[in-house]
N, C-alpha and C positions, 0 to 999 in steps of 0.2 A: 928901605928903598929910597933912592934919591929922586929928585924931581924929573930928571931926564929919563930914568928908567920907567917911572910912572907914566910919563907921556908916551913913551915908546910902546908900553904894554897897552895903553888905551887905544893907540892908533892901530895896533895889530888886531885888537878886539873889534874895533869899528870896521876895519876892512873885511874881516871874516864875517861880519854880520851883513854888510852891504853887498858884497860880491855876489851872493846867490841871486839877489834881485836884478843884477845886471847880466845875468846869464844869457848866452846867445840862444837863438832858436833851436829847438830840437830838430831831429831829422824828419823830413816829410814822410807821410804815410806812403806805403807802397800802393801802386795803382795796378789793378788787375789788367792783364793784357787781353786782347780780343783776337780770336782767330776767325777769319772770313775767307772762304775759298782757298785754303792752303797758305794764307799769309797771316802772320802774327803781327798785330799792331800793338806797340807799347809806348810808354812815356817814362823812359829811364831817368833817374835822378842825375846821372852824369851828362845828360843832354837836356838840361832844363829848357822848357818851352817847346820842345821838339816831339814829334811823333815819329817813331822808327818802324819801318816795315821790314820783317825778316821772313824768308822762305821757311816754312815749317819743316822740320826734319833735316834741313841742310845747314842751319845756323848761319846762313848767308844773308847779309844786309842787302836789301833791294834798293831802299832809298830812305831818306829822312827829310822831314819838312818842318820848318820853323812855324809854329802856330801863332805866336805873338812875340813881341820884343820886350825884353826886360831892361829898362833903363836904370843904370846904376849911377848914383851920386857918389863920386870919389871921396867926399867929405864925411860920408856915413859908413858904418860897418856894412860890409858886403852881405853877410848872411841874413841880416834882417830885411834886406831888399829883395831877396830871392822870391820868385813867384813860381811855384811848381804846379803842374797839372794834377788835379785831384780825381778826375774820372774820365773814362772813355766809354762810350756807348755806341751801338750800331743802330742806324736808322736808314733804311733804303740802301743806297749805294754810298753812304757817307758815315763818317765818325762824328759823334757829338762829343765835344771836349769842354770840360769845365776846369778852371784853375782856382787857386786859393783865394783870389779876389772875387770869386763867384762870377767871373766873366765867362761867357759861353761862346763857343766857336763851332763851325761845321767845316769838316775837311772832306771834300769830294774825292773819293778814292780813285776815280778815273782820271780826273784832270789835276788832282792834288792842289786844287784851289781852296784857300782858306777864306771863310766868311765869318765875320763877327756878328753875333746875334744880338 
């Protein structure tokens, strides 16, 4: 084996060893939707940071509200900057929402006003 082949082989081995450590983030966990008075509230992955309200049984979207803004630095990889909703809970006439940064929000279901906790 000549020197160039040895260096190439070493580079391939190093890349194969280092690459898994640079893996992108995995898919976010699914968030259970909540049904309240015939309306299903969900936090779909394709609508990051939004809560979507659908009429149960009709499959018709009623509305969607942005809960928080995800600011993206164009110089960094996009997927590692994503911040997904991790839980929805009902309390009184509101949804309690938590995201991956453990930030908590309340969505008033009547006014659709979002309040950060």
